[in-house]
N, C-alpha and C positions, 0 to 999 in steps of 0.2 A: 342534583345537576347531572350526575353520572347517568341516572336512570332516564332523564329526559333526553340526553344526547343519544343514548343507546336506542331508546324507543323511536326516535325520529329516523335513525338509519334503518332499524328493523322494519318500520312501517314502509319506508321507501322501497326496500328490497322485497317486501312481502308479496308484491305482485308477481314475483318470479317463482314458478313452481319448481320443486326439487326434481333433479334429473338423476344421474348416476350417483351411487354412494359406495363408500368403502368403510368397513368397520371390522373390528377384531379385538383380540386380547393380547397383551404383552406380558410374558412370564419369564422367570428365570429357569435355570436348569432343574430346580426342584419343583417346577410347575407351580410356583407361587406367583401371584399377580404382582406386577411392578407398577406403582403409582408414580405420577409426575414425570413419565417418560415423554420427551419432546418428540412429536410426530409432525413431520414437516414435508411439504411438497414444494421444492424450490421453484419450479416453473410457474406455479400458481401463486407464489408468495403467500401460501396459506398454511397455517399451523394449528395444532391443538395439543393437549396433553392428556395422558391416561388418567382415569379416575382411581379411586381407592381399590377398585376391583380389576385394575389393569386394562380397562376397556377404553376404546377411542372410536370416533366416527367422523368421516368427512361426507359432506353432502354437496350437490350441485357440481359434480366433477365432469371434465370433458370426455368425449368419446375416444380421443386418440391416446397415444402412449405417453406416459410420464413416470416420474420417479418419486417414491416416498422414502424418507429416512427416519430411523428410530434411534434416539440417542439419549443417554443419561449418564451422569458422572458415576464412574465405578464399573461400567459395563462397556463391552465392545459394540460400537455402533453397527447398524445394518442398513443396507439400502436395497429396496425392492423396486424392480421395474415392472410396470403394468402395461402390457402391450394391447390387450383386447379387453376393454372394460365392459362388464355387464351392468344391468340396471342396479343390481345389488351384489356386492362382492364382499367376501370374508377373507381377511388376511391375518392370521395369527402369527405372532413372532416370539421366538425364544432368544433372549440375550444372555451372553456369557460374561462372567465377571472379568474386569480388567482394572489394574491399578494405575495404568498410564492414562494419558490425556485422551479425551474423546476423539474419535475419528470423525472428520467433517467432510461434507461434500465440497469438492473443488470446482468452482464455477469459472475460473480463469482459463481452464483447458476445455477442449471442445465437447467432451462426452459426459461432463458433470458426474464423474465417478467419485466414490469415497477416496479420501487421501491414500488409504492403503491399497486401493485398486488401481490408482492412476499410473500410467506408463512413465510419465515424467515426474521426477521428484519435485514437489511443490511444498514450500514451507507455509504453514497456516497458523496464525496467531489471532486470538480474540483481542479486541481492544481492551476489554476488561483486564485480561492478563497483563498487557503492556502497561496499563494504568497502575496496576498494583505494584509496579516497579518504581513508582514515584516520579517518573519523568514529567517535565513541565510541558513538553510539546510532543506532537505525534511523531516527528522525525527522530527525536531522542529515543522514543520507545522502539521504533523500527531498528535503530542501530544496535539494539540488544540481540537481534536475531543473527545467528551465525551466518557469515557471508555478506552481511549488510552493514554499512557504516555511513558516516555523513561528513560532508564538507560544511563546516559551520562558521557563522559569523556571530559570536556570542551565543545567547540562548534564543534569539528571535528568528534567525535565518539558518536553515539547514537544507542541504541538497542530498538526496540519496545516492549512495555508491554501492553497486552490486559487483562484488569480485573485481574491484579495481576500475570499473567503468561507471561514468557519471554523466551529468548534463543531458544532452539530447540522445545519449545512448541508453538511457533508462526511461521507459514509458510508464506513465502513471494513469490509472483508470479509476474513476469514481462514478457510481450510479450507472455503470455500464458504458461510460463515455470517456474517451481519452482527454486528459487535462492538457490544455494549451494555455500557458500563461507567461510567455516569453522566457521559458525555462533555460534558454542558452546563457543567461546572465549569472555570473558568480554570486551576485548579491540578490538574486531572486529565489525565494524559498519555495517550499512545497505548495503553499497556498491552500492547505486543507486543515480543518479543525477536527479533532477526534470525536467531538460530540455528534451523535447521530450516525456513527459508523460502527458496524457490528464486528467486523474482522478484516484482516488483511491477508492476502495470498501473495507469496513472493516466488516468481519464476526466475531462477538464477541461471541465465543462459539465453541464447538467441531465441526469440519468440516471434520472428518476422512472419512465419507461416500463418499465425493467427492475427497479428496486429500490424503488419506492414513495416514501413520505415520507422526508425527511432526505437525499435524493440531489440536492437542488436545486442545489448548487454543484459536485458532482462525486463521484467514487468513487476510493478507494484499494483495489485488489483484490490481496491477497497470495496468491501461489500457493505451496502447501507443497512441501517437498523431495520430489523424485521418488523412487520406489522404485528398487532396484537393477535392472539389466538381468536378463533371464531367466537362471536357472541360474548366478547369481554371488553372491558374498558380499563385502561391503565394510565396512571399519571405518576410521574416521579420527579424528584428534585435532587440535585447533587451539588456539593460545594467542596472545593479544595483550597487550602491555604499553603503558600510556599514561603518559608522563613527567609531564604536567601534574598529573594527579589521582593519580599513583602507582597507577593503576588496572590491573586485570587482568580479562581475559575469557577463560574456558576453556570448551571445548566438546568433547564426545566422542560419537560416534554409530556405529551399526552398522545394516546393512540387508542383506537377502537376498531372493531371489525364485526361484520356479520358473516353469513355463509358466502355472500357475493361481494359486498363492499368492504373497503378498509381505508382507514385514514390515520395519519400521524403528523405531528408537528413538534419541532424542538428548537428552542432558542438558547444561545449561550453567550457569555461575555467573559473575556480573558484579559487581565491587565497585570503588568509587571513593571517594577522599577529597574534601574540599572543593576546588573548582577554583581555580586561581591566575590572577590577572589580570596585565596586562603589567608592573606595577611590583613583582611578586613576592609581593603579599599574597594571602591566600586568603579566599574569600567563605564566611563561617561557615555551617555546616550545609547545604551543598549536596551533601553526601556521600550515597551510596545503595548498596544491595545488592539484587541480583536473582537469583532462582533460577528456572530454566525447564526444563520437561521436555515433550517431544513424543514421541508414539508413534503408530503406525498399522499396520493390518493390512488386506489386501485379498484379494479372490478374484474371479476371472472365469472364465467358461466360454462355451459357444456360445450361451447365452441371456441372461446378464446379467453386469454388473460391479458389485462392491460394495466400498466402502472406508470403514472406521471409523477415525477419528482422535481423539486426545485431547491437549489442551494444558493443562498446569498452570503458572501463573506466580505467583510470590510477589515482592512489592516492599516494600522497607523504605526509605522516602524521607525525608530531612531536608527541612524547610521553612524556608528562610531568612527570618528576620524581624528580625534585628539587623544586617544588612548585613555589614560587615567588622569582626568582633569578635575573639574569642580565636582565635589561630592554632594550627591542629592538622592533623596528617596522619592522624588517627584515621578509621577507617571505621565506627565505631559511631555511629549517628545520635543526635542530641540532640533535646530537645523544643523546639518542636513538630515532630511527624513524622507521616507517614502509614504505615499498614500495609494492604496490598492483597493479597487472594487471588483469583485468577481461574481458573475451570475452564471449559474449552471442549470440548464433545463434539459431533462432527459425523459424520453418516452420509450418504454419497453413493451412490446406486444408479442405474444405467442399465440399463433393460430393453429388449432388442432384439427387434423384431418383423420381419416379412418385409421391409418397406421403410420402416419407421418406428421410432421409439424413444421411451421415456418416461424423463425425467431427474428424479429426486426427491432433494432435499437436505433433511435434517432436522438441526436444531441445538439444543443446550441450553447456555446460559451462566449460570454462577453467579458473580456479582461481589460480593465482601465487602470493603467499604471502611471503614476506621476512621481517625479523626484524634485524636491524643493531644496535648493542650495542655501539661500540666506533670506528668503522671503516666502510669502504664501502664494507667490506666482510661480507656477511650475516651470522649471528650466527644461525638463524632459517630460513629455507627455505622449504615451503610446496607447492606442486602442487596438486591441486584437479581437476580431470576431471570427468565430469558427463554427461551421456546421459540419456534423459528422453523421454518417449513416453506416449501418452494419446489418446485413441480412444473411441469415443462415438457414438453409433448408435441410432438415433431417429426413433422409430417405427412409422408406420402410425397411425394417431389419431383414436382411437376406441371410437366413441361416444364422451363423455366428458373426456376420459382418455388419457393422454399423458404418454408415457413410454420411458425410456432410459436404455440401457445396455452398460456398458463400461469396458475397461481394462486399467490398468496403470502399468508402471514399471520404474525402474531406475537402471543403472549400473554405479558404481562410484569407482574410484581408488584414493588413497592418497599416495603420494610419498614424502619422505624427502631427502634433499641433504645438509642440514646444520649440524653444530656440535650438536646443541640442537634438542631434539625431544620432542614435546608436546604430540604427539600421534604417534603410530607406522605406518609403511606402511600397508595399509589395502585395502580390496575390499568389497564393499557393493552392494547387489543386492536386489531390491524390486520387488514384483509382487502383483497386486491387481485386483479383479474383483468385480463389483458392479452393482446393478439395482435399479432404482428409478421410481416412478410413481406419477402423479399429476392428481387429480380428482376434477373438478370444477362444481359447480351447484349453481344457483341463486347468492347469495352474499357470498358463502362459498367455501373454497378450503381445500382439504386434500392432503398432500404430504408425502410419506413414502419411505424408501429405506433400503437396506441390502447390506453388503459388507464383503469380506474376504481378508485379507492381509498376506503376508509372507515377512519378512526381514531376510536376511542372512548376517552376518558380519564375515569376516575372516581376521586375521592379522598375521604378522610374528614376531618372537622373535627378540629382539634387546638389546644390551648393556651387561653389566656384572652384574651378580646377586649380590644384596645387595647394588648397587650403584644407584644414581639418573639417570633416563632415561632408566632403565631396564624394558623391557616388555616381558611377557610370550606370546607364541603364543595363538591365540584366534580363536575359531570357534563356533559361536552361531547362533541359528535360533529362530526367534520370530514370533508367529502367533497371529492373532486377528480377531474376528468377531465383527462387529459394525452395528448399526441400528439407524435410525432416524424416527421421526413421528412429523408432524407439522399440525396445524389447524389454519385457518384464516377465520374470518367471520365479517360482519358488524352488530354490535349489534343495531345500528341505522344509519341513513344516514351519520351523521358526525363522528360516533364512530366505530373504528376498533379494534378487538381483535386478537392477535396472541399468540398461545401457542405451544412451541416446546420442545420436549424431544429428546436428542441425546446422543450417546456414542462416545467416541474417545479414541485413544491410542497413545502411543509414545514408541518406542523401545529406550533403553538407548544408548547414543552416545559413540563414542570411548573414549572421555576424561573421561566420568563417568566409563567406563569399565576398562580402562588401565592406568590412570594417575599415575605418579610416579616422582614427582619433584615439584620445586617451581613454583607456578602460578604467573607470573609477574603481578605487579600492585595490588595484594591483600595481599602480604607478608604472603602467606600461602604455606605450603608444602602439596600438595594434593595427596591422595592415592586412586586409583580407586578400583572398586569391580567387578570382572569378573562374579559374580553370580547374578547381579542385574536382576530383573524381569521387564517385560513391565509395564509401567504406563497405567492404564485404568481408564477412568472417565465416569460419566453420569451427564449431566447437564440439568436442567429445566429452560426454559426462558419464561417469560410472558411479553407481550408488549401491552399496551393500547395507542391508538392514537385518539385524538379528533381534528377535523379540520373543520372550517367554513371559511367564507370569510375574517374575520378579526382576528381570534384567532386560534392558534394551540397549542396543549398540548400533551406531551407524558410522559409515565412512563415505564421504563424497569426494571424488577427484575430478578435475576438469583440465582440459588443454584447449586454449582458444587462440586460433591464428587469425589475425586481422590484416587484410590487404588494404593499402592506402589509408592507414590510420592518420587522422588529422590532429595536428598539435601546433603550438606556437614555438618559435625558435628565435633567439636574439640575432639581429642583423649586424650588431656592432655600431649602429647609428644612434644618435641621441637627438630628440626633438623636444623643445620646451622643457628641458631638464628631465625628460623621461626616456628610458631606454626603449628602442624600437624593436618590436617583435612582429614577425610575419608568420602567417599560417602556411605550413608546408605539410607534406605527406611522406610516410614511409611505412613499410610493413612492420607489424608488431606481433608479439605473442604474450599471452598471459596464462599462467598455470598455477595450480594450487588446489585448495579444497578445505573441507571441514571434517572433523572427526569428533565423536562424542559418545557418552554413555549415560544411562539413567538406571540407577540401582535402587531397588525397593526390597530390603531384606525381610525375610520371613523369620519370626512372626511379628516383627516390628512394623505393623501396617501403617503406622503414623509417620514413618521416617522415609525421606527421599534424598538421594545424593545425585546431582547432575553435574557433568563436566563436559566442556567442549573446547576445541582448539580450532582456529581458523588461520589460514595463511594464503597469500597471493603474491606472485612476483610478476612484474610487467617489464618487458624489454622491447627495444626497437630492433630492427634487423641487424644493426652493428653491435648489439649487445649492451648499448647504453640503456639505462633504466628509464622507464616512462614516469611522467610526473603524476602526482595525486594518487599514489598507491598506498592504501591503508597499511598500518603496521600489523604484525601478527598479534593475536590476542588469545589468551587462555582464560576461560570463564568457569568458575566453580560456585555451585549453590548447594547449601544444605538446608532442606525444608522439612518442616513438621506440619502435620495436620491433626486437629484435635477438636473436641467438643466439651463444653463445660455445662453440665446438667442440661436443662431445657432452655436456658436463656442465652447461650452463646453457641452458635452452630457454624459449621463450615469454617472453623478457625484455622489460621495458618500463621506460621512464623518462619522467616528464612534469613540466612546469613549468606551474602554473596561477596566473593572476592574475585575481582576482575583485573587481570594482569595484562597490560599492553606492553609489548616488547619495543626496544629501540628500533627506529627505522633509519638504517644507514644507506639503504639502496635508493638513492635519490637521483633526480635528473640534474642537468647542468645548472639550472637556476634555482633549485631548491636547496634547503639546508637540512642536515640530519636532525633527528629528534630523539630525545632520551625516552627510556621506558618509564613506566609508573604503574602502581597498583592502587586500586580504589576498593574500599570496603563499604558495603551497603547492607542495611538491615530493613526488614519489612515485617509488619504484624497487622492482622486484620481478621475479619469474620462478620457474621450476621448476628446482631443483637436482637433478642426477642423480649418485648415488654408487653405482656398480655396478647392482644390481637395485633399489635403493631410490631413491625420489624424494620431494621435499617442496617445497611452495610457500613462498616468503618474500616479505614486503613491508615496506618501510620508508617511512614518511611523515613529512614535516615540515609541520605546519599552522600558519598564521599565523607563518611563519618569522621575520619581523622583529619579532615580539612587539608588534604594533600594539595600542594601547589604543583601544578603540572600544565604542560602545553601539548595538546593533541597535535599529531602530525598534520591532520587535515583542517586545522583551524586557520581561517583566513586572517586572524589577528596574530598569528605566530610571527610574521615578519616584524611586528612591532614589539615582540617580546611580551605580549599580554597573556597571562595564564587563563585557563578555563575556570568555570564556576567552582567555588569552594563548597563547604558543607551546606547542605540544603535539607531541612526537615519538612516533610509534606504530610499534612493531615487532611483526610478526605472523609466525607460522609455522603451516603446515598440512601434515600428512603422513598417509599411509595406514598402518594398523597391520598 
């Protein structure tokens, strides 16, 4: 079957004659060939690996400029830019050994540099690494990255928090498209499944220069699964079991590529019962079911590269409102529950010219969200349709200066068809234009940019004046100019300094402008403010990194000043037994950072010690504390790497101790939270049985069954603890 599929694609692409090619040999410092080195061209979505002699080859390459990266575990990655491609090109590479993580190309910033070369500090984590930590959802894995946490409702709903900012202040990208899924709601989760996602990049700071409104606090940029190497076929199956929720996560995928064509498809199903707290009781109706399907097809030749991807995601979520009630291990959700259907279609095109290129991303998202209170007839039903476009022209390189000019936009409509209205029917239009330049000399780089944006929001009137759910018509326009300036230099060979200053903005969302009713899950009656102004911030980031063969150290510090910060404040009024909160604005400031080290002692090549500490403080202009600020955290991991003969390779075992401190700096309507320490264990590797190999992992999370309540848990007000001990067993093998 594999040969038939591959032959069909090879035959279809055989009519295309080979154009430009690049080949070469990858060696180490001793001039020995390196096999299985990943050689990848990000703009072309094309990859290959070196053979036993360290040789590689790419065919049918474009005439314009593009980048090729070389990476393998245990060696420092390299990135080579090709500006003028000949018909036949030879690029030989020498890699130096490194015991730390592989350097990766960062695609969430404009010039697609390696992480070590980037002016802005960007956190990069592979989904495989996050999964090895045994977390049951994608957002739980993200919350293990320093500076990132989550606002959670049990184990099913999680919203990302970056350095104290959340909701519409954090922008999420997948498949090169901004995710729009009514993310203003506290009980609206991330809406992404980790199956079919390769890695995530985290920008911790204002990224409005590149992404416009809603990137004031940062960006989560999810890179989709790579296509197969040229002229190969791959299929794999993975299965995970979670003891706490008696949950199961199954995924199966296949992919194949030729020199020009590439195709992949992956389906997954995730199902969990109510989660169990430390004393053995289950939190009623925290169960959920998720179906996810991703597929993609790509084509590239000497003139352009094009990739079309589609993602379907269906969620059936229970909404806990009775705390710890009837005990059950059923996976069938009870009322109240949510039903969510999400369709994401993206098209990425790169057109190559003589010495320049045009990168165009188009996206369409259809988000259908229903909430069912006590019957299968939706009381709340919202349909959000969003069309995005993003075009960037990369000018020919002028000496050491690289320049990009881009335009971005969005057209969005929101329609209601249920009895309840959280927000009115509305239309949102965005348009932005920006330019950015990168100048590199010796061991230093300067990057600067400027941008203008306009957002227009119009809505129609609804309801009866004086009653809940009444909305006046709205027609508001918001403008903003933003800029960024970054500098990176090597103070010494092992010491790197990054300094970035950037501004960002966020236009108020529909809920903040128009709310008039009880906000479910918070026991608050919320009143919007149609006169809210745009949030505007300026943030300064300082990053110092020291890295040698056996020691790595980093320190990140930031100061973020936000004008017109939007938040809810109690009015003292009570409606329908609910306290009334109104949306108001005040200036605010957030400051803090992360510090950490990674020690790899010589000659104990199998031992690693990693530690990190993160802190953030958020205050209003009057020095009162902001709400929803995560507690300080100190994270320590002792990890070993090993191999057992020829049947168990890439083995690892780790002990993690994560200490979250008490959070006493709370806003007026929050309560303080106690600190807690969790202990986690992990073990895994690749088992080889003859010609067959499969990956296994075993995780024990909250190993001592600690009873605790996270500060950002939305079940905290009811005194409901977070998840207790959870043992996770996973297996992944090629078919």
